[in-house]
Each structure stands twice: as C-alpha cells, then as structure tokens.
N, CA, C and O of each residue as an XYZ file, in Angstrom:
448
protein
N     -22.737     -2.622    -19.458
C     -21.728     -1.942    -18.681
C     -22.318     -0.652    -18.134
O     -22.828      0.179    -18.885
N     -22.242     -0.494    -16.815
C     -22.775      0.698    -16.190
C     -21.816      1.870    -16.386
O     -20.599      1.701    -16.460
N     -22.398      3.048    -16.468
C     -21.575      4.247    -16.583
C     -20.999      4.594    -15.211
O     -21.672      4.461    -14.189
N     -19.757      5.037    -15.207
C     -19.097      5.388    -13.965
C     -19.421      6.836    -13.607
O     -19.327      7.723    -14.455
N     -19.791      7.068    -12.387
C     -20.007      8.432    -11.913
C     -19.655      8.516    -10.442
O     -19.694      7.520     -9.720
N     -19.315      9.703    -10.012
C     -19.039      9.925     -8.599
C     -20.290     10.514     -7.964
O     -20.963     11.340     -8.580
N     -20.607     10.108     -6.756
C     -21.808     10.627     -6.110
C     -21.696     12.118     -5.833
O     -20.608     12.638     -5.583
N     -22.817     12.787     -5.880
C     -22.839     14.214     -5.594
C     -23.105     14.437     -4.115
O     -23.698     13.593     -3.444
N     -22.670     15.558     -3.626
C     -22.791     15.850     -2.208
C     -24.198     16.294     -1.814
O     -24.497     16.378     -0.622
N     -25.057     16.577     -2.771
C     -26.372     17.111     -2.427
C     -27.307     16.055     -1.863
O     -28.196     16.391     -1.081
N     -27.139     14.797     -2.230
C     -28.082     13.768     -1.826
C     -27.778     13.122     -0.489
O     -28.657     12.474      0.080
N     -26.595     13.267      0.025
C     -26.231     12.561      1.236
C     -25.319     13.436      2.090
O     -24.398     14.075      1.582
N     -25.585     13.454      3.380
C     -24.733     14.246      4.263
C     -23.369     13.614      4.444
O     -22.404     14.306      4.769
N     -23.272     12.293      4.236
C     -21.966     11.632      4.342
C     -21.039     12.152      3.256
O     -19.893     12.500      3.540
N     -21.510     12.211      2.026
C     -20.672     12.694      0.922
C     -20.369     14.180      1.089
O     -19.330     14.654      0.630
N     -21.253     14.908      1.733
C     -21.025     16.325      1.959
C     -19.818     16.546      2.857
O     -19.013     17.442      2.602
N     -19.682     15.742      3.903
C     -18.579     15.923      4.845
C     -17.315     15.163      4.440
O     -16.206     15.629      4.699
N     -17.468     14.026      3.823
C     -16.320     13.176      3.503
C     -15.805     13.420      2.096
O     -14.594     13.476      1.881
N     -16.696     13.565      1.149
C     -16.307     13.701     -0.243
C     -16.481     12.377     -0.965
O     -16.894     11.385     -0.364
N     -16.168     12.362     -2.252
C     -16.299     11.146     -3.041
C     -15.268     10.110     -2.569
O     -14.151     10.480     -2.207
N     -15.627      8.830     -2.570
C     -14.719      7.826     -2.005
C     -13.488      7.515     -2.853
O     -12.441      7.188     -2.294
N     -13.573      7.602     -4.163
C     -12.440      7.188     -4.995
C     -11.215      8.100     -4.847
O     -10.104      7.583     -4.728
N     -11.363      9.420     -4.847
C     -10.162     10.243     -4.611
C      -9.573     10.043     -3.218
O      -8.355     10.091     -3.044
N     -10.434      9.820     -2.226
C      -9.924      9.557     -0.880
C      -9.148      8.242     -0.835
O      -8.089      8.163     -0.213
N      -9.672      7.223     -1.489
C      -8.989      5.932     -1.537
C      -7.668      6.041     -2.292
O      -6.661      5.474     -1.867
N      -7.667      6.762     -3.402
C      -6.435      6.938     -4.172
C      -5.385      7.696     -3.353
O      -4.203      7.354     -3.390
N      -5.809      8.707     -2.625
C      -4.881      9.453     -1.782
C      -4.319      8.603     -0.661
O      -3.130      8.675     -0.350
N      -5.179      7.795     -0.053
C      -4.728      6.892      1.014
C      -3.710      5.893      0.474
O      -2.660      5.684      1.082
N      -4.014      5.278     -0.660
C      -3.105      4.284     -1.223
C      -1.773      4.907     -1.633
O      -0.719      4.297     -1.451
N      -1.819      6.120     -2.185
C      -0.564      6.798     -2.538
C       0.264      7.070     -1.287
O       1.475      6.850     -1.283
N      -0.381      7.544     -0.229
C       0.344      7.860      0.999
C       0.932      6.616      1.653
O       2.087      6.635      2.080
N       0.160      5.535      1.740
C       0.657      4.332      2.417
C       1.739      3.644      1.585
O       2.640      3.027      2.154
N       1.677      3.731      0.272
C       2.733      3.154     -0.560
C       4.020      3.972     -0.462
O       5.112      3.404     -0.421
N       3.901      5.287     -0.425
C       5.097      6.113     -0.204
C       5.702      5.842      1.170
O       6.923      5.813      1.322
N       4.843      5.644      2.166
C       5.307      5.338      3.515
C       6.067      4.004      3.535
O       7.144      3.911      4.125
N       5.508      2.985      2.897
C       6.162      1.672      2.869
C       7.495      1.743      2.126
O       8.482      1.150      2.561
N       7.525      2.462      1.017
C       8.764      2.645      0.254
C       9.805      3.365      1.113
O      10.974      2.983      1.142
N       9.363      4.407      1.807
C      10.263      5.154      2.669
C      10.772      4.337      3.842
O      11.926      4.482      4.245
N       9.926      3.480      4.393
C      10.375      2.607      5.480
C      11.472      1.658      5.018
O      12.434      1.414      5.746
N      11.331      1.130      3.822
C      12.378      0.244      3.289
C      13.694      1.011      3.114
O      14.767      0.503      3.439
N      13.595      2.229      2.600
C      14.787      3.054      2.411
C      15.441      3.375      3.754
O      16.656      3.253      3.910
N      14.615      3.788      4.724
C      15.117      4.148      6.043
C      15.782      2.958      6.728
O      16.852      3.096      7.322
N      15.143      1.786      6.643
C      15.715      0.605      7.286
C      17.002      0.162      6.594
O      17.921     -0.327      7.252
N      17.074      0.326      5.291
C      18.300     -0.030      4.580
C      19.447      0.887      5.006
O      20.578      0.431      5.177
N      19.159      2.167      5.174
C      20.193      3.096      5.657
C      20.647      2.718      7.057
O      21.839      2.757      7.362
N      19.699      2.353      7.901
C      20.036      1.959      9.268
C      20.805      0.643      9.309
O      21.628      0.432     10.200
N      20.543     -0.235      8.356
C      21.218     -1.535      8.332
C      22.715     -1.372      8.066
O      23.513     -2.219      8.468
N      23.090     -0.305      7.404
C      24.502     -0.093      7.085
C      25.290      0.446      8.272
O      26.520      0.382      8.284
N      24.583      0.980      9.274
C      25.250      1.526     10.455
C      25.285      0.475     11.563
O      24.244     -0.068     11.932
N      26.442      0.192     12.082
C      26.484     -0.781     13.184
C      25.872     -0.189     14.456
O      26.174      0.939     14.844
N      25.015     -0.974     15.086
C      24.391     -0.574     16.336
C      23.204      0.358     16.226
O      22.653      0.767     17.249
N      22.791      0.707     15.017
C      21.659      1.620     14.848
C      20.343      0.873     15.067
O      20.228     -0.313     14.758
N      19.353      1.589     15.606
C      18.030      0.982     15.786
C      17.383      0.774     14.432
O      17.424      1.653     13.571
N      16.788     -0.387     14.248
C      16.204     -0.767     12.966
C      14.697     -0.735     13.037
O      14.116     -0.699     14.121
N      14.062     -0.748     11.878
C      12.614     -0.867     11.782
C      12.269     -2.343     11.956
O      12.895     -3.206     11.341
N      11.279     -2.629     12.787
C      10.892     -4.028     12.993
C      10.351     -4.623     11.703
O       9.743     -3.934     10.884
N      10.588     -5.923     11.543
C      10.083     -6.606     10.353
C       8.560     -6.609     10.327
O       7.959     -6.499      9.258
N       7.937     -6.732     11.480
C       6.480     -6.720     11.499
C       5.930     -5.356     11.110
O       4.820     -5.271     10.585
N       6.683     -4.284     11.357
C       6.261     -2.955     10.905
C       6.311     -2.870      9.386
O       5.430     -2.278      8.763
N       7.341     -3.460      8.795
C       7.435     -3.475      7.336
C       6.280     -4.275      6.730
O       5.687     -3.859      5.735
N       5.966     -5.415      7.327
C       4.851     -6.219      6.834
C       3.512     -5.519      7.065
O       2.622     -5.590      6.218
N       3.366     -4.851      8.196
C       2.114     -4.150      8.482
C       1.889     -3.014      7.491
O       0.760     -2.795      7.051
N       2.939     -2.296      7.136
C       2.787     -1.229      6.152
C       2.356     -1.791      4.799
O       1.603     -1.149      4.066
N       2.833     -2.984      4.474
C       2.401     -3.624      3.224
C       0.963     -4.111      3.327
O       0.195     -3.973      2.374
N       0.591     -4.675      4.461
C      -0.766     -5.197      4.643
C      -1.816     -4.095      4.666
O      -2.965     -4.334      4.296
N      -1.446     -2.906      5.089
C      -2.396     -1.797      5.150
C      -2.604     -1.116      3.802
O      -3.261     -0.078      3.722
N      -2.046     -1.699      2.746
C      -2.265     -1.166      1.405
C      -0.997     -0.757      0.697
O      -1.049     -0.335     -0.458
N       0.137     -0.869      1.354
C       1.394     -0.441      0.755
C       2.206     -1.551      0.142
O       3.435     -1.505      0.172
N       1.550     -2.543     -0.411
C       2.263     -3.678     -1.000
C       3.164     -3.283     -2.156
O       4.287     -3.775     -2.266
N       2.687     -2.409     -3.009
C       3.474     -1.984     -4.164
C       4.701     -1.196     -3.722
O       5.796     -1.419     -4.238
N       4.533     -0.285     -2.780
C       5.662      0.484     -2.272
C       6.676     -0.378     -1.558
O       7.881     -0.161     -1.682
N       6.188     -1.372     -0.799
C       7.104     -2.263     -0.081
C       7.907     -3.126     -1.047
O       9.114     -3.290     -0.874
N       7.253     -3.674     -2.052
C       7.965     -4.509     -3.037
C       8.936     -3.653     -3.844
O      10.067     -4.068     -4.095
N       8.503     -2.464     -4.252
C       9.386     -1.576     -5.014
C      10.593     -1.164     -4.175
O      11.716     -1.130     -4.678
N      10.369     -0.851     -2.900
C      11.473     -0.484     -2.027
C      12.400     -1.650     -1.748
O      13.619     -1.491     -1.683
N      11.812     -2.814     -1.586
C      12.608     -4.002     -1.299
C      13.579     -4.280     -2.443
O      14.752     -4.566     -2.201
N      13.106     -4.198     -3.676
C      13.977     -4.513     -4.803
C      14.816     -3.325     -5.246
O      15.913     -3.520     -5.769
N      14.337     -2.100     -5.055
C      15.133     -0.916     -5.416
C      16.381     -0.793     -4.546
O      17.469     -0.493     -5.035
N      16.203     -1.029     -3.256
C      17.311     -0.886     -2.327
C      17.991     -2.211     -1.999
O      18.925     -2.241     -1.198
N      17.539     -3.294     -2.599
C      18.044     -4.648     -2.321
C      18.043     -4.907     -0.817
O      19.044     -5.306     -0.222
N      16.881     -4.664     -0.237
C      16.751     -4.773      1.207
C      15.833     -5.932      1.558
O      14.735     -6.042      1.013
N      16.267     -6.786      2.451
C      15.522     -7.954      2.918
C      15.317     -8.980      1.808
O      14.382     -9.777      1.882
N      16.153     -8.981      0.798
C      15.987     -9.915     -0.312
C      16.599    -11.286     -0.029
O      16.449    -12.203     -0.836
N      17.281    -11.438      1.096
C      17.832    -12.744      1.454
C      16.918    -13.507      2.403
O      17.182    -14.665      2.728
N      15.849    -12.864      2.848
C      14.897    -13.514      3.748
C      13.746    -14.076      2.910
O      13.074    -13.334      2.193
N      13.527    -15.362      3.003
C      12.505    -16.001      2.158
C      11.117    -15.452      2.445
O      10.295    -15.351      1.533
N      10.840    -15.097      3.690
C       9.499    -14.630      4.013
C       9.242    -13.233      3.444
O       8.084    -12.850      3.277
N      10.291    -12.464      3.145
C      10.094    -11.203      2.444
C      10.010    -11.428      0.941
O       9.179    -10.827      0.261
N      10.867    -12.290      0.431
C      10.883    -12.542     -1.018
C       9.558    -13.134     -1.484
O       9.094    -12.825     -2.581
N       8.948    -13.979     -0.663
C       7.664    -14.573     -1.028
C       6.479    -13.812     -0.441
O       5.438    -13.695     -1.087
N       6.627    -13.303      0.758
C       5.507    -12.681      1.456
C       5.065    -11.357      0.866
O       3.870    -11.138      0.666
N       6.001    -10.478      0.586
C       5.634     -9.160      0.048
C       4.956     -9.258     -1.321
O       3.921     -8.621     -1.521
N       5.494    -10.030     -2.273
C       4.766    -10.155     -3.540
C       3.401    -10.837     -3.391
O       2.471    -10.513     -4.130
N       3.268    -11.776     -2.446
C       1.951    -12.395     -2.223
C       0.951    -11.384     -1.657
O      -0.225    -11.405     -2.020
N       1.407    -10.515     -0.784
C       0.537     -9.452     -0.272
C       0.115     -8.535     -1.416
O      -1.056     -8.169     -1.524
N       1.063     -8.167     -2.265
C       0.750     -7.316     -3.411
C      -0.224     -8.007     -4.353
O      -1.164     -7.380     -4.842
N      -0.012     -9.282     -4.610
C      -0.911    -10.036     -5.478
C      -2.324    -10.094     -4.905
O      -3.299     -9.946     -5.641
N      -2.437    -10.307     -3.606
C      -3.749    -10.324     -2.958
C      -4.419     -8.956     -3.052
O      -5.631     -8.877     -3.251
N      -3.651     -7.887     -2.911
C      -4.225     -6.549     -3.012
C      -4.680     -6.234     -4.429
O      -5.720     -5.603     -4.619
N      -3.916     -6.665     -5.424
C      -4.324     -6.462     -6.820
C      -5.593     -7.253     -7.118
O      -6.495     -6.752     -7.790
N      -5.665     -8.485     -6.623
C      -6.867     -9.297     -6.830
C      -8.077     -8.664     -6.145
O      -9.167     -8.639     -6.716
N      -7.895     -8.159     -4.939
C      -8.990     -7.488     -4.235
C      -9.427     -6.233     -4.975
O     -10.622     -5.955     -5.079
N      -8.477     -5.485     -5.483
C      -8.807     -4.286     -6.259
C      -9.542     -4.616     -7.545
O     -10.498     -3.930     -7.907
N      -9.104     -5.661     -8.238
C      -9.788     -6.077     -9.474
C     -11.200     -6.541     -9.169
O     -12.130     -6.225     -9.911
N     -11.373     -7.284     -8.089
C     -12.713     -7.717     -7.693
C     -13.591     -6.510     -7.369
O     -14.755     -6.471     -7.768
N     -13.051     -5.533     -6.655
C     -13.843     -4.352     -6.274
C     -14.239     -3.544     -7.496
O     -15.364     -3.048     -7.567
N     -13.341     -3.402     -8.455
C     -13.679     -2.682     -9.689
C     -14.768     -3.422    -10.436
O     -15.745     -2.819    -10.880
N     -14.603     -4.730    -10.576
C     -15.606     -5.519    -11.288
C     -16.967     -5.478    -10.569
O     -18.019     -5.372    -11.200
N     -16.913     -5.563     -9.260
C     -18.161     -5.641     -8.470
C     -18.884     -4.305     -8.382
O     -20.109     -4.257     -8.495
N     -18.145     -3.222     -8.184
C     -18.788     -1.951     -7.877
C     -18.784     -0.936     -9.017
O     -19.618     -0.031     -9.031
N     -17.873     -1.066     -9.963
C     -17.778     -0.049    -11.003
C     -18.219     -0.523    -12.384
O     -18.554      0.301    -13.235
N     -18.225     -1.801    -12.617
C     -18.608     -2.278    -13.960
C     -20.022     -2.819    -13.974
O     -20.504     -3.260    -15.017
C-alpha cells in the first residue's frame, strides 16, 4: 500500500498556480452537490405555484451528471420532487451509483 501524500508546489509550476488536486476536487463536488440540491428545492417551490417558470428536467439531470448525483438524489427524496417520474426514480440513483463506482476506481487506481 502506497503512502498518500499531496504534491508540493516547489516541483511543478502547475501545482504552484492551481494547488493540490484533492481539495479542489472536494470543493467542486461540494459546490455542485449543493447546487443540485438547491435546484431540486427551487423547482419544487415553483411546482406549487400555478404558471411559474420551472427548471428544465435536462438541467436537473445535467447537474447530477456533472458530479451532483448525491445532492440531486437527496433533494429528490427530501422534497418528494419528481418521484412519480420513472426516469428520475431510476436515473438519478443510477447516476449516483456510476459516480460512486468511478470514485472508488479512482481511489483504488491513484491513491492505493
């Protein structure tokens, strides 16, 4: 088992300007999951108002595909939003499952 370490900024100009990749990735995933959760909340509020403009379904799926699968699934079930549509009930958890599998593969491949 390899020891985990973050690269130092002295050896590469990329790390000097960008920083270590893991905190950046964690920040991105936190932001996109909060965004997906918030989109579900916002669309649920809009769904209760007659005639209000709604968030497109493809926008909800895109937010999940860009890394916000956990936030989208949590928002979907927390607010009971889009739970009658089969493509949301099956699609969002499948996206989340694929993201978890990709993350597990990346940890195994690059960190262990």
